[in-house]
C-alpha positions as CSV (number, residue, x, y, z in Angstrom):
1,M,-41.6,-3.6,-13.4
2,T,-40.4,-5.5,-10.3
3,Y,-37.4,-7.8,-9.9
4,E,-38.6,-9.5,-6.7
5,N,-38.9,-13.0,-8.3
6,T,-35.9,-12.6,-10.6
7,Q,-33.4,-15.4,-10.0
8,L,-29.8,-15.2,-11.1
9,S,-28.0,-18.1,-12.6
10,P,-25.0,-19.4,-10.7
11,E,-22.8,-17.9,-13.3
12,Q,-24.4,-14.5,-12.9
13,E,-24.0,-14.7,-9.1
14,K,-20.3,-15.6,-9.6
15,N,-19.8,-12.7,-11.9
16,I,-21.3,-10.3,-9.3
17,E,-19.1,-11.8,-6.6
18,R,-16.0,-11.4,-8.7
19,A,-16.9,-7.8,-9.5
20,A,-17.4,-7.0,-5.9
21,E,-14.1,-8.7,-5.0
22,R,-12.2,-6.7,-7.7
23,E,-13.7,-3.5,-6.4
24,T,-12.7,-4.3,-2.9
25,R,-9.1,-5.1,-3.9
26,L,-8.8,-1.9,-5.9
27,E,-10.2,0.1,-2.9
28,A,-7.7,-1.7,-0.6
29,A,-4.8,-0.8,-3.0
30,G,-5.9,2.9,-2.8
31,Q,-6.2,2.8,0.9
32,L,-2.7,1.3,1.3
33,R,-1.2,4.0,-1.0
34,E,-2.9,6.7,1.1
35,L,-1.6,5.2,4.4
36,A,1.9,5.0,2.9
37,E,1.7,8.7,2.2
38,Q,0.8,9.4,5.8
39,I,3.7,7.2,7.0
40,Y,6.1,9.1,4.7
41,D,4.8,12.4,6.0
42,L,5.5,11.2,9.6
43,L,8.9,10.0,8.6
44,D,9.7,13.5,7.3
45,E,8.6,14.9,10.6
46,M,10.8,12.5,12.5
47,K,13.8,13.5,10.3
48,D,13.0,17.2,11.1
49,V,13.0,16.5,14.8
50,L,16.3,14.7,14.6
51,R,17.8,17.3,12.2
52,E,17.0,20.0,14.8
53,A,17.9,18.1,17.9
54,A,20.7,15.7,16.9
55,P,22.0,15.8,13.4
56,S,24.5,13.0,14.0
57,E,21.6,10.7,15.1
58,L,19.7,11.6,11.9
59,R,22.6,10.2,9.8
60,S,22.5,6.9,11.9
61,A,18.7,6.7,11.6
62,E,18.8,7.3,7.8
63,A,21.3,4.5,7.4
64,Y,19.4,2.0,9.5
65,W,15.8,2.2,10.7
66,L,14.5,4.9,8.2
67,A,16.1,2.9,5.4
68,H,14.3,-0.3,6.6
69,I,10.9,1.5,6.8
70,D,11.4,3.0,3.4
71,G,12.5,-0.3,1.9
72,A,9.5,-2.1,3.3
73,L,7.1,0.5,1.9
74,E,8.0,2.0,-1.5
75,N,11.8,2.3,-1.4
76,R,11.7,5.9,-2.6
77,E,15.3,6.4,-1.7
78,G,16.5,3.4,-3.7
79,W,18.1,1.5,-0.9
80,L,20.0,-1.7,-1.6
81,G,18.7,-4.8,0.2
82,T,15.0,-4.0,0.1
83,S,12.3,-6.1,1.6
84,M,11.5,-9.4,-0.1
85,I,7.9,-8.3,-0.4
86,S,7.3,-4.6,0.0
87,L,4.1,-2.6,0.3
88,N,4.6,-1.6,-3.4
89,D,4.6,-5.3,-4.3
90,T,1.4,-5.9,-2.4
91,V,-0.4,-2.9,-4.0
92,E,0.8,-3.9,-7.5
93,S,-0.5,-7.4,-6.9
94,L,-3.9,-6.1,-5.8
95,E,-4.1,-3.8,-8.8
96,A,-2.9,-6.5,-11.3
97,E,-5.5,-9.0,-10.1
98,E,-8.0,-6.3,-10.4
99,E,-7.1,-5.8,-14.1
100,E,-7.5,-9.5,-14.9
């Protein structure tokens, strides 16, 4: 049995395209989560460097640029004044549209 001459209806083609797009969005969400984990691992390394070399600078970094990075990603530390749209928001949007 061959499918060489099988033609899909426009509706079937749209369904295939939607399924591929949903899969792509779900994969993108997963990749973004993995990249965020890598970033958090690097942030931990940065804190360790500052903790060893300059503890007073660590406190300043935690209060400013580390807080900004965390707030823009997943806000694991629960900072006030987070980003208007965080990485978490983007990932949740990708996953929610995948579920529809």
